[in-house]
N, C-alpha and C positions, 0 to 999 in steps of 0.2 A: 036235598042234600047230595044224593047220588050224582046228579048232573054237575053240581058244584065241584065235587071231588074229582070226577072224570075230567072236568075242565082244568083243574089244577094239575092233574096227572099229565095232560097233554102239554100244558104250558111249561112244565119243568122236564119234559122229555122222558116220562117214566111209563109210557104205555108200551107193552111188550107183545110180540108175536109168538105164538106157541104152536109147535108141531107135535101131534100125537101119532105114534107109530104102533099099531097093534092090528092083528089080523081078525079081531072080533068086532062086529058091528055094535054089540051091546056095550062094549067098553067105550067106544067112540060116543055113544049116546050118553053114557054116564058121565064121562069127562066133560062133554059139552054142557050138560046140566050143571055140573060142578063149577065150571068156570064162567057160566053165564052171569053170575052176580059179582064176579071179581073185577073191580073197576080198573085194575092195572092191565087187564087183557085187552089188547087192541083187536086181535083176530086169532082164531083157532083154525089150524089146517089139519086135516085128517088123512093119514096114509095107511092103507090096508096092507101094503107090501113094502119091502126095502126099495124097490125101484120107484114107487110113488114117493117115498120119503126123500130120496135123493133128488128127484125132480122138483119137489116142492121146496126143499132146502135151497136148491140152486136159484129158483125163481123168486122166493120171498124172504130169504135170509132170516129165518126165525131166531129169536133170542134164545129160546130154550126148546129142546126136543124131549118129549116124554116118551120113553121106551117102555111099552107095556109088558105085563107079566107073561104074555104069550110067547115072548122072545126068549130063547135059551141064552145062557151067558155066552155061548159060542157065537150065536147069531149077533148078539150085542157087540162082541169083540170084532166081528167082521164088518158090522154096519157103522160103528162109530167113526173109523177113519174115512169111510166113504162119505158120510154126512159132513165131516170136517173138511174134506177136500172140496165138496160142493159149496159149503158155506162156512168158512173158517171162524166166523164170529159166533156160530151156534154152539151152545153148551148143552150137555146132555144129562138127563136125570133118569135113572132106572127105577121103575115101579116093580119091585121084586116080589115074586110069589113066595119065595122062601128066603130065610136069613142069608145074608151074604156079607162077608167082611169088607171093610172099607178098602183094604189093600187089594183084594180080588176085584172089587168094582172099579177101582181106579186103574188097575191093569187092563181092564176091558175098555177103558177110554171114557168113562162117565165122570162127571163132576159131583155126582151125588147118587145115593141109592136109598130108597125108603120102602117099607112094606106096602104092597098094593092094597092091603086092607086097612091102612091108616084112615083116620077120619078125613073127610073131604077137605076141611079147612086146613088141616096140617099138610096134606099133599099140595094144596094150592100154595101154602106158605113156602114149602120146600122148592116148588117150581120157581117161585118168585126169587127166592134166595139164590138159586143156581143162575137164573137169568141175570141177576145183578153182579155176577162174577165171583160169587162165593161157592163154597162146597158144603154139602150137608149129607150126613150119613145117620142112619137110624139111631145108632148107639150114642151119637153126639148131639142129636137134635133135642130140643126142649119145646113143649107146646108153647105157642106164642103168648098165651096169657101169663106164663111164668116170667116174662120179661119185666113186668111192672108189678108194683105193690097194689093192693086194693085201693089205696088213696090215690096213687098215680093214675090208675084206671078211671077213677071218678073224675079227676082233673082232665084227663084225656077226653072223656065223653063230653064234658062241658066245652072243651076247646072245639070238639067236633060240631057242637051245636051253635058255635059262633060267639060264645060268651067271652067277655073280656076278663082279664085277670081280676079286676075289682069285682066283677059280677060273680066270678068263681069263688072269690074269697067270701062274699056275702052268702052265697048259697051253701057253702061248706063250713061256714063259721070259722074261717081261717084268716090270718093276717095276709095282706097283699105280698109281704116279703116271703111268707111260707109258700104261697102259691107260686111265686117266682122261682123258689128253690125246687119245688116239685116239677115245674115245667122244664127247668134247665136239666134236671136229672132224667126226665123221660125223653127229652130230645137227645141226650147223650146215649141213653140205652138203645134208642131206636135209630141212631145215626141220622137224625134229622137236623136240618139247619134252621128250622123255624116252624111256625104253626101250620102253614100249608103243607109242607113236606111231612110233618108228623101225622096230619090227618090222612094224607095219601098212604103213608106206610101202615097206619093203623087199619085202614081199609084192606090193604093188601094182606095183612096178617090175620084178618078176621076179627080184630078187636073192636071195630066199629062197623055197623051195618046201615 
């Protein structure tokens, strides 16, 4: 299943490059482990210093840069425009050690800010959200599983397994029309245009493994 989802991701152009900026080796190890199972991640680049971050941004144009909690808000404010100058398409997510308002974070130049002690799957989801061109701040973010009802999650899991609508209806003891309604609703909530994209997004959000 993982290979199939990764192939779908590549086919619809949804694989992303991630740049992590933090001065601590242990953080790089943790984020590498965190993103290892995320099928939307094409490659992770590690920068231990602002100079490395700028050089990597210029060479590889990452979709999203994760700015680690070891960076002060002043250093973030200094670094963001330099990364943007090196790679204008790169958007930035701050992994904050302490609470920070959305206004202050945006003033520093980031498109999102979440606590560095969030669950791994939620940090990964926030990174993906920012990479896709949206913003996410801790006070506004909801865990991915709240997107869908329990029934919609059941339908999504069966879609991920490759079941047809008729097979889903049989397994869940629903009518085909009801299944169709559920799939249409979950596609809308996940901003997916069909089955393949819904499965890819579900993987990205940690709803399917």
